C-alpha positions in Angstrom: 190.9 50.8 72.5 194.3 49.5 73.2 195.5 49.0 76.8 197.2 52.4 77.1 194.2 54.2 75.7 191.9 52.4 78.2 194.1 53.4 81.1 194.3 57.0 79.9 190.5 57.1 79.6 190.1 56.1 83.2 192.7 58.5 84.4 191.1 61.4 82.5 187.7 60.5 83.9 189.0 60.5 87.5 190.8 63.8 86.9 187.7 65.4 85.5 185.6 64.1 88.4 187.9 65.7 91.0 187.9 69.1 89.3 184.2 69.0 88.7 183.5 68.8 92.4 184.7 72.4 92.7 182.2 73.8 90.2 179.9 76.4 91.5 181.3 76.5 95.0 182.1 79.7 96.9 185.7 80.1 97.8 185.2 79.2 101.5 183.5 76.0 100.6 186.2 75.0 98.1 188.8 75.3 100.9 187.1 74.5 104.2 188.1 71.4 106.1 185.3 68.9 106.5 186.9 66.0 108.2 188.9 65.6 111.4 192.0 65.4 109.3 191.2 68.5 107.3 190.2 67.0 104.0 189.0 69.8 101.6 188.3 70.0 97.9 191.0 72.4 96.8 193.6 70.6 98.9 192.7 67.3 97.1 193.4 69.0 93.7 196.7 70.4 94.9 197.7 67.0 96.3 196.9 65.3 93.0 198.9 67.9 91.1 201.9 66.7 93.2 201.0 63.0 92.6 201.0 63.6 88.8 204.3 65.6 89.0 206.0 63.0 91.0 204.9 59.7 89.5 204.9 60.7 85.8 207.8 63.2 86.2 210.4 62.2 88.7 209.9 58.5 88.4 210.6 58.5 84.7 213.4 61.1 84.8 211.1 63.7 83.3 210.9 66.3 86.2 208.1 68.8 86.1 209.6 72.2 85.1 208.1 74.1 88.1 209.0 73.8 91.8 206.4 72.6 94.2 207.2 74.4 97.5 205.0 72.1 99.6 207.7 69.4 99.2 210.6 71.5 100.4 212.4 70.3 103.6 211.1 73.3 105.5 207.5 72.9 104.3 204.9 72.5 107.0 203.4 69.0 107.4 200.6 68.2 105.0 201.2 71.4 103.0 200.1 69.6 99.8 196.6 69.0 101.2 195.4 72.6 101.5 195.6 75.9 99.7 197.2 78.9 101.3 195.4 82.2 101.2 197.8 83.3 98.5 197.1 80.2 96.3 193.9 80.9 94.2 191.5 78.2 93.1 192.4 79.2 89.5 196.1 78.8 90.2 195.7 75.4 91.7 193.4 74.1 89.0 195.8 75.5 86.4 198.7 73.8 88.1 196.8 70.5 88.1 196.1 70.8 84.4 199.7 71.6 83.7 200.8 68.6 85.8 198.3 66.4 83.9 199.5 67.7 80.5 203.1 66.9 81.6 202.0 63.4 82.7 200.1 62.9 79.4 203.3 63.7 77.5 205.2 61.0 79.5 202.4 58.5 78.9 202.3 59.3 75.2 206.1 59.2 74.9 206.8 55.9 76.8 205.7 52.4 76.3 203.7 50.7 79.0 206.7 48.5 79.8 209.1 51.4 80.1 211.1 51.2 83.4 210.9 53.9 86.1 211.8 54.2 89.7 209.8 55.6 92.6 212.5 57.2 94.7 210.3 57.7 97.8 209.4 54.0 98.0 211.5 51.3 99.6 214.3 50.1 97.4 212.8 46.7 96.8 209.6 48.2 95.5 211.1 51.3 93.8 211.5 49.7 90.3 208.3 50.2 88.3 206.9 50.3 84.8 204.8 53.0 83.2 201.9 50.5 83.3 202.3 50.0 87.0 202.4 53.7 87.7 199.4 54.4 85.5 197.4 51.9 87.5 198.7 53.3 90.8 197.8 56.9 89.8 194.4 55.9 88.5 193.7 54.2 91.9 195.1 57.2 93.8 193.1 59.7 91.8 189.9 57.7 92.2 190.5 57.3 95.9 190.6 61.1 96.2 187.7 61.5 93.8 185.7 59.5 96.4 186.9 61.8 99.1 185.8 64.7 97.0 182.3 63.1 96.4 181.7 62.9 100.2 183.1 66.4 100.9 181.0 68.0 98.2 177.9 66.2 99.2 178.5 67.4 102.8 178.8 71.0 101.6 175.6 71.3 99.5 174.2 67.9 98.7 175.7 67.7 95.2 176.5 64.1 94.5 177.2 61.9 91.5 179.8 60.5 89.2 180.3 63.5 86.9 178.4 66.4 85.4 175.2 65.1 83.8 175.7 61.5 85.2 174.7 61.1 88.8 174.8 57.3 88.8 172.3 57.6 91.7 168.6 56.7 91.9 166.3 59.5 91.0 164.8 60.8 94.2 163.6 64.1 95.7 164.8 65.2 99.1 161.9 63.5 100.8 162.8 60.2 99.1 166.4 60.5 100.3 165.3 61.4 103.8 163.1 58.3 103.9 166.0 56.2 102.5 168.5 57.5 105.1 166.0 56.9 107.9 165.5 53.3 106.7 169.3 52.7 106.6 169.6 54.2 110.1 166.8 51.9 111.4 168.4 48.8 109.9 171.8 49.8 111.4 170.2 50.2 114.8 168.4 46.9 114.5 171.5 45.0 113.4 173.5 46.4 116.3 170.9 45.7 119.0 
């Protein structure tokens, strides 16, 4: 694969991992906040839709054709990190897929060295290339995929890299309980 294909592969893998974390969950679990800062699965997908829209749209003068109300001046703080009761899971996932398709068109159309500008960054850092933005968005998406991993595991124990590939040792619940107990014992010993 050439460099652009490799980057696109890793971006697609991260995107798929984030959406997969919603599979099979009841509505409440897809939305409920599970950290002190309110991190929730559906909010991560909504946030990443905005990431895609901004970085591959606005930064390359290819604005996304739909408004994103959570970025309006009067939007409440952190509005991109959770879904309102009126925003269905299907709507948010569909928005994310549309944002990704728009991004993919930008990626396909432009060369890796094509210039862009991140208007919300400081002026000295604002000039970027498509290559830089691709790496940035891959890192951002994988960061949030990691958040989604932990949130989903907290909800129902589902863990792993992607559907069909756990990337974890095979172990039944008893094995994992023993493993966790060992880690806790070692942590206590190290801190004594």
